[in-house]
N, C-alpha and C positions, 0 to 999 in steps of 0.2 A: 491691188489684188494680183496674185501671181498664178497664171494658168498656162499650160502647154509650153513650159520653158524647155530648152534643149536639155538633154540628159547630162547631168553633171559628170565630170571626169571621175569622181570618186565612186560612182556606181557603174560597175562593169556588167556586160551581158551575162557573164557566168555567175556573178553575184545575184542578179535578178532571177536567173534560172533556179537558183537554190532557195529563193525567197518566195516560195509558193505556200499560201496558207493551207492548213490541214483541212479546212472546210471552205465551202464557197462563200464569197463575200456577199453581204446584203445588197439589194438593188437600191441603194441610197447614195447620194453624193457625200464625199468626205470633205470637210472644211478644215484645213490645216492653219492653225494660228500660232505663229512663232516669230519673235522679233529678229531671228537670224535668217536672212534670205536663203543662205546655203542649205539650212535645214529644210526649209519649205521646198526648195528645188529638189533636194535628195529624196524626200518623201514623195514628191510629185512624180519623180521618175519611176519609183517603185509602183505607185498606184497606176500610172499610165501603162506600165508593162503588164499589169494585171487586168487592164481594161476597165479600171474603176473610175467613175466620174469623180472629179475632185477640183478644188480651187484652193489657192494659198493666200494667206493674209499675213502681213508683217507686223500687225498690232491688233490688239483687241478692239481698239477704237475704230480702225479701218473695217474690221469684220462687222461690228455693230452698226456702222454707217450703212452697210449694204444688206443688213440682216432682213429687212422687210421685203427685199426682192429675192431672197434666197428660199428655195424649197426646203422642207424639213430634211435633215441629213444627220451625219455623225460628225461631231466636232472633236478634233485632236488638238489640244492646246497646251503650250508650255505654261508652267505655273508662275515662273518668275519673268515678268515683262515690265518695262517702264510704263508709267502713266496709269495703266489699268491691268492688274495681274490676273492670273487664272481664277483666283477666288472671287475677285470682283466681277469677272466675266460671268461666272456661275450665278452670281446674285442678279446681274443685269438680265440674263436669260430668263430667270425665274420671274422677275418683275414684268417682263414683256410677254409672259405666258408661253415661252418656247419650251418644249419638252425634248429637244434633240439630245440624245445621249452624248455625254462628254467624257472623253478619255484624257486624263491629265498626264503630261510628261514632266518628270521631276528629277533633279539631281539626287545622288545617293544621300546627301546630307539633309535633304528636304523631306524626309519621311514624315515627321510630325505635321508639316504643311500639307502633305498629300492626304494624311488622315483627315485633316480639316476639310479638304476638298471632297472626300468621299462623304463626309457628314453633311456637306453642302449640296450634294446631289450628283457628283461625278460618279460614273458607273465603274471606272477602273483607273488605275494609275500605273505608269511604266517608268522604271528608273533608267536614267542615262548611265553609261552608254547602252544602247540596245541594238539588236539586229533587226532588219526590216521584217523578218518573219514573225517577230514578237508583236509588232504593231498590227500586222495582217491577221494573225491569229486572234488578237484581242478584238478586232473589228468583226471577224467572222463569227466569233462566239456570241455577238450581240443578237444573232438570229435565234439563239437558244434562250429559254427563260432564265432570268438572272439567278445565279447560284442554284444549280439543280441538285442541291443536297436535301435529302429528307430531314426534316427538323429533328425528330426523335433520335435517329441514329447519331446525328451530330452532337446533340446534347449528351448522349451517352458517352461518346468519345471524349468530349470535353471534361465530363465529370470523372472519367477514368484517368485523366492526367495526374501525375504526382503533384504534391503541394507546390513544390518549387516550379514545376512546369506551368502550373496554373498561374503562379505569381508572374512569371516571365510573360506568358500569353496575355494576361490582363494588362500589363504595362505596354506591350506591343500595340494592343488595340487602342490604348490611350495615346499612342503616338510617340512612345519612348524610343530613344536610340539605344544601341548596345551600351554606349558609355553611360548614359543616364540610368538605364536599368541596372547596370553593374553597381553604380554608386548607391542606388536606393536599396539594393539587396545585399550590399557588401560582398559582391562577387567580382571576379575579373571579367573583362569584356570577352575573353576567350571562352570562359565558362558560360556566359550568357549566350554566345553563339552556339555552343553545344546544346543548351536547353531549347533554343529557338529551333534548331534542326530537329530535335526530338519532337517538339510540338507539331511541326509541319509534317513529320513522318506519321505521327499517330493520328492526326486529323486528316491525313491524306490530301494535303494541299501541295501545289507545285510552285506557288509564288507568294511573295509577301502580301501583295494586294488581295489575293484570294483569302489568305489567313485573316487579314484585318476585316474584310467584309463578312466572313463567317462570324468573327467575334462581335461585330456590330449587329448582326441579324439574329443571334441566338438569345434566348431569355436569360442565360447565365453570364452575359457579358456585362461590362461596366460595373464591376464591383461585386457581382453575385456569383462568381466562379467558386469561391470558397464555400459558399452556402450549398452549392451543388455537391461539392465534395463531402461536406459534413452529412448531407442527406444519405450518402451511400455508405457511411461508416456504421 
């Protein structure tokens, strides 16, 4: 377990001064689980600068070994780790009856894996590379009720998407990448990026994770988006 390590050279005081969350952080410890010690130390420096209680672990196994002695908190875990990855960690937490919110960190190419993590109980995912303020804001938002969107207005927005936008949105929610979506719809990846930007704009979302969570929580997701559109015709 990594706690109270010296501030790494890569995190400067001026950087930390700019990395202030837009809302206050919850009064819960943050548990960092990442097999790269420098990542644990970098995030530890940011949390320490904010006065946030935290502890770092360099493997899921190390974290689970100490879990019974840890108070409920917020878990920030990498998804790709040896021996026991982020998905398996989510399963272990569920089996042990822990309900700590889990934020998954993933590489850009691991979006399909991140979607699986959300379906397995993660509350959010963040793509690498990311600035410290992104993780701080994600943690701060946990004090707010998950997805504070009114259901009916969101359903209306989804149903108002064009047919092609709905097709792209549906495949994003299923975990498709720009390349795979382009192949399935006979489009170029650049065109898929355009439709994805249009969907995010029309649904008033600011991140890919928010877009995916909306798709998973609305009644017209997972294959029913086109039915919603036909009902409006």
